[in-house]
Jmol script that loads the backbone (N, CA, C; Angstrom):
load data "model"
ATOM      1  N   MET A   1     141.431 -54.226 -18.130  1.00  0.00           N
ATOM      2  CA  MET A   1     141.588 -54.401 -19.553  1.00  0.00           C
ATOM      3  C   MET A   1     142.885 -55.150 -19.878  1.00  0.00           C
ATOM      4  N   ASN A   2     143.944 -54.901 -19.087  1.00  0.00           N
ATOM      5  CA  ASN A   2     145.201 -55.610 -19.331  1.00  0.00           C
ATOM      6  C   ASN A   2     145.051 -57.106 -19.084  1.00  0.00           C
ATOM      7  N   PHE A   3     144.200 -57.472 -18.118  1.00  0.00           N
ATOM      8  CA  PHE A   3     143.953 -58.898 -17.869  1.00  0.00           C
ATOM      9  C   PHE A   3     143.291 -59.546 -19.077  1.00  0.00           C
ATOM     10  N   VAL A   4     142.362 -58.837 -19.689  1.00  0.00           N
ATOM     11  CA  VAL A   4     141.683 -59.365 -20.881  1.00  0.00           C
ATOM     12  C   VAL A   4     142.690 -59.523 -22.027  1.00  0.00           C
ATOM     13  N   LYS A   5     143.591 -58.550 -22.194  1.00  0.00           N
ATOM     14  CA  LYS A   5     144.606 -58.640 -23.240  1.00  0.00           C
ATOM     15  C   LYS A   5     145.514 -59.839 -23.007  1.00  0.00           C
ATOM     16  N   ARG A   6     145.920 -60.069 -21.768  1.00  0.00           N
ATOM     17  CA  ARG A   6     146.800 -61.203 -21.467  1.00  0.00           C
ATOM     18  C   ARG A   6     146.061 -62.525 -21.641  1.00  0.00           C
ATOM     19  N   LEU A   7     144.793 -62.561 -21.257  1.00  0.00           N
ATOM     20  CA  LEU A   7     144.003 -63.783 -21.429  1.00  0.00           C
ATOM     21  C   LEU A   7     143.813 -64.108 -22.910  1.00  0.00           C
ATOM     22  N   LEU A   8     143.496 -63.101 -23.699  1.00  0.00           N
ATOM     23  CA  LEU A   8     143.363 -63.315 -25.136  1.00  0.00           C
ATOM     24  C   LEU A   8     144.705 -63.672 -25.767  1.00  0.00           C
ATOM     25  N   GLY A   9     145.796 -63.147 -25.215  1.00  0.00           N
ATOM     26  CA  GLY A   9     147.120 -63.535 -25.683  1.00  0.00           C
ATOM     27  C   GLY A   9     147.369 -65.011 -25.483  1.00  0.00           C
ATOM     28  N   LEU A  10     146.964 -65.535 -24.349  1.00  0.00           N
ATOM     29  CA  LEU A  10     147.103 -66.970 -24.092  1.00  0.00           C
ATOM     30  C   LEU A  10     146.253 -67.775 -25.070  1.00  0.00           C
ATOM     31  N   ILE A  11     145.044 -67.311 -25.317  1.00  0.00           N
ATOM     32  CA  ILE A  11     144.154 -68.003 -26.252  1.00  0.00           C
ATOM     33  C   ILE A  11     144.757 -67.994 -27.651  1.00  0.00           C
ATOM     34  N   TRP A  12     145.282 -66.850 -28.098  1.00  0.00           N
ATOM     35  CA  TRP A  12     145.884 -66.772 -29.428  1.00  0.00           C
ATOM     36  C   TRP A  12     147.149 -67.617 -29.513  1.00  0.00           C
ATOM     37  N   LEU A  13     147.904 -67.658 -28.418  1.00  0.00           N
ATOM     38  CA  LEU A  13     149.117 -68.451 -28.394  1.00  0.00           C
ATOM     39  C   LEU A  13     148.811 -69.937 -28.537  1.00  0.00           C
ATOM     40  N   LEU A  14     147.709 -70.382 -27.969  1.00  0.00           N
ATOM     41  CA  LEU A  14     147.310 -71.782 -28.078  1.00  0.00           C
ATOM     42  C   LEU A  14     146.542 -72.072 -29.366  1.00  0.00           C
ATOM     43  N   LEU A  15     145.890 -71.065 -29.907  1.00  0.00           N
ATOM     44  CA  LEU A  15     145.085 -71.244 -31.108  1.00  0.00           C
ATOM     45  C   LEU A  15     145.947 -71.436 -32.358  1.00  0.00           C
ATOM     46  N   GLY A  16     147.112 -70.809 -32.415  1.00  0.00           N
ATOM     47  CA  GLY A  16     147.988 -70.931 -33.580  1.00  0.00           C
ATOM     48  C   GLY A  16     148.394 -72.366 -33.884  1.00  0.00           C
ATOM     49  N   PRO A  17     149.001 -73.095 -32.932  1.00  0.00           N
ATOM     50  CA  PRO A  17     149.356 -74.493 -33.224  1.00  0.00           C
ATOM     51  C   PRO A  17     148.135 -75.379 -33.469  1.00  0.00           C
ATOM     52  N   ALA A  18     147.021 -75.067 -32.815  1.00  0.00           N
ATOM     53  CA  ALA A  18     145.805 -75.861 -33.025  1.00  0.00           C
ATOM     54  C   ALA A  18     145.317 -75.720 -34.463  1.00  0.00           C
ATOM     55  N   VAL A  19     145.366 -74.520 -35.007  1.00  0.00           N
ATOM     56  CA  VAL A  19     144.940 -74.297 -36.391  1.00  0.00           C
ATOM     57  C   VAL A  19     145.853 -75.059 -37.352  1.00  0.00           C
ATOM     58  N   ILE A  20     147.162 -75.021 -37.097  1.00  0.00           N
ATOM     59  CA  ILE A  20     148.097 -75.745 -37.958  1.00  0.00           C
ATOM     60  C   ILE A  20     147.822 -77.242 -37.900  1.00  0.00           C
ATOM     61  N   CYS A  21     147.583 -77.767 -36.703  1.00  0.00           N
ATOM     62  CA  CYS A  21     147.292 -79.203 -36.559  1.00  0.00           C
ATOM     63  C   CYS A  21     145.993 -79.580 -37.263  1.00  0.00           C
ATOM     64  N   PHE A  22     144.958 -78.754 -37.128  1.00  0.00           N
ATOM     65  CA  PHE A  22     143.684 -79.042 -37.800  1.00  0.00           C
ATOM     66  C   PHE A  22     143.829 -79.000 -39.322  1.00  0.00           C
ATOM     67  N   LEU A  23     144.626 -78.069 -39.831  1.00  0.00           N
ATOM     68  CA  LEU A  23     144.841 -78.001 -41.281  1.00  0.00           C
ATOM     69  C   LEU A  23     145.558 -79.244 -41.797  1.00  0.00           C
ATOM     70  N   ILE A  24     146.604 -79.648 -41.090  1.00  0.00           N
ATOM     71  CA  ILE A  24     147.350 -80.831 -41.533  1.00  0.00           C
ATOM     72  C   ILE A  24     146.497 -82.084 -41.394  1.00  0.00           C
ATOM     73  N   ALA A  25     145.731 -82.197 -40.310  1.00  0.00           N
ATOM     74  CA  ALA A  25     144.848 -83.361 -40.135  1.00  0.00           C
ATOM     75  C   ALA A  25     143.765 -83.384 -41.218  1.00  0.00           C
ATOM     76  N   GLY A  26     143.217 -82.224 -41.562  1.00  0.00           N
ATOM     77  CA  GLY A  26     142.217 -82.157 -42.632  1.00  0.00           C
ATOM     78  C   GLY A  26     142.803 -82.535 -43.978  1.00  0.00           C
ATOM     79  N   ALA A  27     144.041 -82.123 -44.220  1.00  0.00           N
ATOM     80  CA  ALA A  27     144.691 -82.487 -45.479  1.00  0.00           C
ATOM     81  C   ALA A  27     144.932 -83.989 -45.561  1.00  0.00           C
ATOM     82  N   VAL A  28     145.423 -84.570 -44.471  1.00  0.00           N
ATOM     83  CA  VAL A  28     145.681 -86.015 -44.467  1.00  0.00           C
ATOM     84  C   VAL A  28     144.381 -86.790 -44.648  1.00  0.00           C
ATOM     85  N   LYS A  29     143.324 -86.317 -44.043  1.00  0.00           N
ATOM     86  CA  LYS A  29     142.036 -87.009 -44.123  1.00  0.00           C
ATOM     87  C   LYS A  29     141.396 -86.887 -45.506  1.00  0.00           C
ATOM     88  N   ASN A  30     141.538 -85.736 -46.148  1.00  0.00           N
ATOM     89  CA  ASN A  30     140.787 -85.476 -47.376  1.00  0.00           C
ATOM     90  C   ASN A  30     141.549 -85.706 -48.667  1.00  0.00           C
ATOM     91  N   ILE A  31     142.867 -85.770 -48.631  1.00  0.00           N
ATOM     92  CA  ILE A  31     143.610 -86.007 -49.874  1.00  0.00           C
ATOM     93  C   ILE A  31     143.428 -87.460 -50.288  1.00  0.00           C
ATOM     94  N   ASP A  32     142.909 -87.632 -51.495  1.00  0.00           N
ATOM     95  CA  ASP A  32     142.648 -88.967 -52.030  1.00  0.00           C
ATOM     96  C   ASP A  32     142.929 -88.931 -53.533  1.00  0.00           C
ATOM     97  N   PRO A  33     143.911 -89.693 -53.986  1.00  0.00           N
ATOM     98  CA  PRO A  33     144.236 -89.658 -55.422  1.00  0.00           C
ATOM     99  C   PRO A  33     143.096 -90.129 -56.318  1.00  0.00           C
ATOM    100  N   SER A  34     142.253 -90.994 -55.815  1.00  0.00           N
ATOM    101  CA  SER A  34     141.150 -91.485 -56.647  1.00  0.00           C
ATOM    102  C   SER A  34     139.896 -90.624 -56.514  1.00  0.00           C
ATOM    103  N   GLY A  35     139.936 -89.606 -55.681  1.00  0.00           N
ATOM    104  CA  GLY A  35     138.774 -88.735 -55.503  1.00  0.00           C
ATOM    105  C   GLY A  35     138.598 -87.786 -56.667  1.00  0.00           C
ATOM    106  N   THR A  36     137.361 -87.363 -56.887  1.00  0.00           N
ATOM    107  CA  THR A  36     137.062 -86.480 -58.017  1.00  0.00           C
ATOM    108  C   THR A  36     136.704 -85.070 -57.574  1.00  0.00           C
ATOM    109  N   ARG A  37     136.518 -84.846 -56.290  1.00  0.00           N
ATOM    110  CA  ARG A  37     136.148 -83.508 -55.824  1.00  0.00           C
ATOM    111  C   ARG A  37     137.395 -82.637 -55.655  1.00  0.00           C
ATOM    112  N   ASP A  38     137.189 -81.324 -55.570  1.00  0.00           N
ATOM    113  CA  ASP A  38     138.311 -80.395 -55.405  1.00  0.00           C
ATOM    114  C   ASP A  38     139.025 -80.591 -54.074  1.00  0.00           C
ATOM    115  N   ILE A  39     138.299 -81.008 -53.046  1.00  0.00           N
ATOM    116  CA  ILE A  39     138.901 -81.163 -51.724  1.00  0.00           C
ATOM    117  C   ILE A  39     139.876 -82.340 -51.688  1.00  0.00           C
ATOM    118  N   ASN A  40     139.788 -83.246 -52.655  1.00  0.00           N
ATOM    119  CA  ASN A  40     140.694 -84.393 -52.714  1.00  0.00           C
ATOM    120  C   ASN A  40     142.017 -84.068 -53.408  1.00  0.00           C
ATOM    121  N   ASN A  41     142.121 -82.901 -53.983  1.00  0.00           N
ATOM    122  CA  ASN A  41     143.309 -82.497 -54.718  1.00  0.00           C
ATOM    123  C   ASN A  41     144.385 -82.000 -53.742  1.00  0.00           C
ATOM    124  N   PRO A  42     145.594 -82.565 -53.773  1.00  0.00           N
ATOM    125  CA  PRO A  42     146.627 -82.120 -52.840  1.00  0.00           C
ATOM    126  C   PRO A  42     147.130 -80.700 -53.106  1.00  0.00           C
ATOM    127  N   VAL A  43     147.010 -80.219 -54.339  1.00  0.00           N
ATOM    128  CA  VAL A  43     147.472 -78.865 -54.654  1.00  0.00           C
ATOM    129  C   VAL A  43     146.661 -77.827 -53.880  1.00  0.00           C
ATOM    130  N   ILE A  44     145.375 -78.047 -53.773  1.00  0.00           N
ATOM    131  CA  ILE A  44     144.508 -77.133 -53.015  1.00  0.00           C
ATOM    132  C   ILE A  44     144.950 -77.080 -51.561  1.00  0.00           C
ATOM    133  N   TRP A  45     145.259 -78.233 -50.980  1.00  0.00           N
ATOM    134  CA  TRP A  45     145.673 -78.278 -49.570  1.00  0.00           C
ATOM    135  C   TRP A  45     147.028 -77.620 -49.363  1.00  0.00           C
ATOM    136  N   VAL A  46     147.938 -77.767 -50.304  1.00  0.00           N
ATOM    137  CA  VAL A  46     149.234 -77.102 -50.181  1.00  0.00           C
ATOM    138  C   VAL A  46     149.050 -75.590 -50.200  1.00  0.00           C
ATOM    139  N   ILE A  47     148.177 -75.106 -51.063  1.00  0.00           N
ATOM    140  CA  ILE A  47     147.907 -73.667 -51.130  1.00  0.00           C
ATOM    141  C   ILE A  47     147.271 -73.183 -49.834  1.00  0.00           C
ATOM    142  N   ILE A  48     146.291 -73.899 -49.331  1.00  0.00           N
ATOM    143  CA  ILE A  48     145.611 -73.499 -48.090  1.00  0.00           C
ATOM    144  C   ILE A  48     146.585 -73.486 -46.922  1.00  0.00           C
ATOM    145  N   ILE A  49     147.381 -74.529 -46.801  1.00  0.00           N
ATOM    146  CA  ILE A  49     148.339 -74.600 -45.692  1.00  0.00           C
ATOM    147  C   ILE A  49     149.407 -73.517 -45.832  1.00  0.00           C
ATOM    148  N   ALA A  50     149.867 -73.268 -47.065  1.00  0.00           N
ATOM    149  CA  ALA A  50     150.888 -72.237 -47.273  1.00  0.00           C
ATOM    150  C   ALA A  50     150.377 -70.841 -46.939  1.00  0.00           C
ATOM    151  N   ILE A  51     149.093 -70.613 -47.072  1.00  0.00           N
ATOM    152  CA  ILE A  51     148.526 -69.304 -46.743  1.00  0.00           C
ATOM    153  C   ILE A  51     148.274 -69.173 -45.243  1.00  0.00           C
ATOM    154  N   PHE A  52     147.740 -70.212 -44.627  1.00  0.00           N
ATOM    155  CA  PHE A  52     147.297 -70.077 -43.246  1.00  0.00           C
ATOM    156  C   PHE A  52     148.363 -70.357 -42.195  1.00  0.00           C
ATOM    157  N   VAL A  53     149.439 -71.047 -42.524  1.00  0.00           N
ATOM    158  CA  VAL A  53     150.498 -71.279 -41.534  1.00  0.00           C
ATOM    159  C   VAL A  53     151.194 -69.969 -41.141  1.00  0.00           C
ATOM    160  N   PRO A  54     151.566 -69.089 -42.074  1.00  0.00           N
ATOM    161  CA  PRO A  54     152.143 -67.811 -41.631  1.00  0.00           C
ATOM    162  C   PRO A  54     151.160 -66.954 -40.831  1.00  0.00           C
ATOM    163  N   ILE A  55     149.881 -67.037 -41.155  1.00  0.00           N
ATOM    164  CA  ILE A  55     148.880 -66.306 -40.381  1.00  0.00           C
ATOM    165  C   ILE A  55     148.835 -66.858 -38.957  1.00  0.00           C
ATOM    166  N   ALA A  56     148.880 -68.178 -38.812  1.00  0.00           N
ATOM    167  CA  ALA A  56     148.867 -68.791 -37.480  1.00  0.00           C
ATOM    168  C   ALA A  56     150.132 -68.450 -36.704  1.00  0.00           C
ATOM    169  N   ILE A  57     151.270 -68.381 -37.389  1.00  0.00           N
ATOM    170  CA  ILE A  57     152.508 -68.001 -36.714  1.00  0.00           C
ATOM    171  C   ILE A  57     152.435 -66.551 -36.245  1.00  0.00           C
ATOM    172  N   GLY A  58     151.885 -65.678 -37.067  1.00  0.00           N
ATOM    173  CA  GLY A  58     151.682 -64.292 -36.656  1.00  0.00           C
ATOM    174  C   GLY A  58     150.739 -64.185 -35.477  1.00  0.00           C
ATOM    175  N   LEU A  59     149.731 -65.027 -35.442  1.00  0.00           N
ATOM    176  CA  LEU A  59     148.807 -65.065 -34.309  1.00  0.00           C
ATOM    177  C   LEU A  59     149.536 -65.477 -33.035  1.00  0.00           C
ATOM    178  N   MET A  60     150.435 -66.448 -33.151  1.00  0.00           N
ATOM    179  CA  MET A  60     151.208 -66.875 -31.984  1.00  0.00           C
ATOM    180  C   MET A  60     152.163 -65.776 -31.512  1.00  0.00           C
ATOM    181  N   ILE A  61     152.778 -65.065 -32.449  1.00  0.00           N
ATOM    182  CA  ILE A  61     153.663 -63.962 -32.072  1.00  0.00           C
ATOM    183  C   ILE A  61     152.870 -62.864 -31.372  1.00  0.00           C
ATOM    184  N   PHE A  62     151.712 -62.531 -31.911  1.00  0.00           N
ATOM    185  CA  PHE A  62     150.852 -61.529 -31.293  1.00  0.00           C
ATOM    186  C   PHE A  62     150.437 -61.965 -29.891  1.00  0.00           C
ATOM    187  N   GLY A  63     150.092 -63.239 -29.729  1.00  0.00           N
ATOM    188  CA  GLY A  63     149.734 -63.761 -28.415  1.00  0.00           C
ATOM    189  C   GLY A  63     150.896 -63.731 -27.452  1.00  0.00           C
ATOM    190  N   TRP A  64     152.115 -64.010 -27.941  1.00  0.00           N
ATOM    191  CA  TRP A  64     153.297 -63.971 -27.087  1.00  0.00           C
ATOM    192  C   TRP A  64     153.530 -62.559 -26.540  1.00  0.00           C
ATOM    193  N   TYR A  65     153.429 -61.566 -27.406  1.00  0.00           N
ATOM    194  CA  TYR A  65     153.602 -60.188 -26.947  1.00  0.00           C
ATOM    195  C   TYR A  65     152.481 -59.763 -26.006  1.00  0.00           C
ATOM    196  N   ALA A  66     151.284 -60.244 -26.245  1.00  0.00           N
ATOM    197  CA  ALA A  66     150.184 -59.924 -25.328  1.00  0.00           C
ATOM    198  C   ALA A  66     150.404 -60.581 -23.970  1.00  0.00           C
ATOM    199  N   MET A  67     150.955 -61.804 -23.971  1.00  0.00           N
ATOM    200  CA  MET A  67     151.247 -62.479 -22.704  1.00  0.00           C
ATOM    201  C   MET A  67     152.364 -61.767 -21.939  1.00  0.00           C
ATOM    202  N   LYS A  68     153.329 -61.191 -22.657  1.00  0.00           N
ATOM    203  CA  LYS A  68     154.416 -60.467 -22.016  1.00  0.00           C
ATOM    204  C   LYS A  68     153.984 -59.070 -21.576  1.00  0.00           C
ATOM    205  N   ASN A  69     152.739 -58.724 -21.828  1.00  0.00           N
ATOM    206  CA  ASN A  69     152.139 -57.442 -21.424  1.00  0.00           C
ATOM    207  C   ASN A  69     152.783 -56.267 -22.163  1.00  0.00           C
ATOM    208  N   GLU A  70     153.148 -56.485 -23.419  1.00  0.00           N
ATOM    209  CA  GLU A  70     153.737 -55.424 -24.231  1.00  0.00           C
ATOM    210  C   GLU A  70     152.691 -54.388 -24.657  1.00  0.00           C
ATOM    211  N   TYR A  71     151.434 -54.750 -24.579  1.00  0.00           N
ATOM    212  CA  TYR A  71     150.360 -53.854 -25.017  1.00  0.00           C
ATOM    213  C   TYR A  71     149.661 -53.174 -23.848  1.00  0.00           C
ATOM    214  N   LYS A  72     150.353 -53.050 -22.712  1.00  0.00           N
ATOM    215  CA  LYS A  72     149.691 -52.470 -21.545  1.00  0.00           C
ATOM    216  C   LYS A  72     149.406 -50.981 -21.726  1.00  0.00           C
ATOM    217  N   HIS A  73     150.255 -50.295 -22.497  1.00  0.00           N
ATOM    218  CA  HIS A  73     149.991 -48.886 -22.785  1.00  0.00           C
ATOM    219  C   HIS A  73     150.231 -48.652 -24.266  1.00  0.00           C
ATOM    220  N   LEU A  74     149.194 -48.248 -24.953  1.00  0.00           N
ATOM    221  CA  LEU A  74     149.306 -47.940 -26.371  1.00  0.00           C
ATOM    222  C   LEU A  74     149.340 -46.429 -26.555  1.00  0.00           C
ATOM    223  N   PRO A  75     150.135 -45.923 -27.495  1.00  0.00           N
ATOM    224  CA  PRO A  75     150.193 -44.471 -27.695  1.00  0.00           C
ATOM    225  C   PRO A  75     148.862 -43.939 -28.194  1.00  0.00           C
ATOM    226  N   GLU A  76     148.539 -42.738 -27.719  1.00  0.00           N
ATOM    227  CA  GLU A  76     147.271 -42.121 -28.105  1.00  0.00           C
ATOM    228  C   GLU A  76     147.407 -41.274 -29.361  1.00  0.00           C
ATOM    229  N   ASP A  77     148.598 -40.739 -29.613  1.00  0.00           N
ATOM    230  CA  ASP A  77     148.862 -40.016 -30.850  1.00  0.00           C
ATOM    231  C   ASP A  77     150.351 -40.133 -31.178  1.00  0.00           C
ATOM    232  N   SER A  78     150.792 -39.518 -32.255  1.00  0.00           N
ATOM    233  CA  SER A  78     152.167 -39.683 -32.696  1.00  0.00           C
ATOM    234  C   SER A  78     153.179 -39.010 -31.775  1.00  0.00           C
ATOM    235  N   ASP A  79     152.739 -38.083 -30.944  1.00  0.00           N
ATOM    236  CA  ASP A  79     153.661 -37.438 -30.002  1.00  0.00           C
ATOM    237  C   ASP A  79     154.090 -38.388 -28.905  1.00  0.00           C
ATOM    238  N   HIS A  80     153.305 -39.433 -28.635  1.00  0.00           N
ATOM    239  CA  HIS A  80     153.619 -40.380 -27.566  1.00  0.00           C
ATOM    240  C   HIS A  80     154.459 -41.569 -28.037  1.00  0.00           C
ATOM    241  N   LEU A  81     154.843 -41.586 -29.301  1.00  0.00           N
ATOM    242  CA  LEU A  81     155.653 -42.687 -29.807  1.00  0.00           C
ATOM    243  C   LEU A  81     157.090 -42.543 -29.324  1.00  0.00           C
ATOM    244  N   ASN A  82     157.666 -43.674 -28.940  1.00  0.00           N
ATOM    245  CA  ASN A  82     159.034 -43.688 -28.472  1.00  0.00           C
ATOM    246  C   ASN A  82     159.858 -44.525 -29.440  1.00  0.00           C
ATOM    247  N   PHE A  83     160.761 -43.897 -30.168  1.00  0.00           N
ATOM    248  CA  PHE A  83     161.541 -44.593 -31.174  1.00  0.00           C
ATOM    249  C   PHE A  83     162.952 -44.945 -30.694  1.00  0.00           C
ATOM    250  N   GLU A  84     163.175 -44.985 -29.430  1.00  0.00           N
ATOM    251  CA  GLU A  84     164.507 -45.294 -28.892  1.00  0.00           C
ATOM    252  C   GLU A  84     164.720 -46.755 -28.756  1.00  0.00           C
TER     253      GLU A  84
END
end "model"
wireframe off; spacefill off
backbone 0.3
color backbone group
């Protein structure tokens, strides 16, 4: 199971920058001042990018910790928590 967690960590670590690149490429491709559809509006793209970039960064952080094997043992109840 730890191998699966580390493998998924690598996938999440690579997926974060890919999502950011796809969002920026989609914005560059679809923003058109003479367009009449909602997808051509730059305000919509700024909102979408502003929402999904922090999510992608969180995905990369989660993947980094999974790659470092920080999730090899998860506490089963509150008695197993270590706050030191």
